[in-house]
N, C-alpha and C positions, 0 to 999 in steps of 0.2 A: 503493499499500500504506500510505503514511502516512495517507491519508484514513481507511482502515479502521481503523488503529491508534487514531486519535484518536476516531472515532465510538464504537468499542466500549469506549473508556474513559470514556465518558460526556459527551464535549465535544459541545455542541449543534452541529447541522448548520450553522447560519448562521455560528457562530464558525469552524468548520472551513473553510467556504467563504472567509471573509475571510482567515484566516491564510495559506492556501494560494494565494489569489488565483484561485479557481474560483468560478463562479456556483453559486447554491443548487441548480439544477437538475443541474448536472454532479455535485455531491457526492451528490445523490439517486440519479442514475442509477448511480454507482459502488456505493452501498450496496445498491440493489435488484438489480444485476447479481451482486453477492456473495451476497446472501441467497437468490437463486434458482438458485444454481449448487449442484452437489453437492460442494463443496469443490475442485473443478478450476476455478481462477479464472485468467484471465478466461472467461467463457462467451461462446459465439458468439451474436450477436444473432439474434433470430427475425425472420422477414418481418413487416413491419407495413404498414399503410396500406390503402386500399380495393382491392377486386378490380378488375381490368380490366373495361371494360364488355363485352367479348366473352364473358368468363365469366358475367356476369350475364344477358346476353341469350340464353344458351342455354336457360335456364329458360322464357323467354317466347318462343322461337323460332316455336312452333306458331301463336301468335296475338300479333302484334305490338302491337295495341291494348291488351292487358292490361298490357304494360310501361308504356305511357304512363299508363293509368289508375291504376296502382299507385303512381306516383310523382307525381301531381297533388295 
């Protein structure tokens, strides 16, 4: 919460990171998490990353050669 207090009082992100001994990315993630929430902080993280191969293969299940051609 001190991170948000400093950021919204105009302190630059890199300065906040060095004062609190966080990385710049950690401070950015905290700010983004707050900005994307509806006032309920902290917000649960969304699923990220790529889909599993099985899910991608369902599209190309009828013709397996299409899958290979699409990604070459």
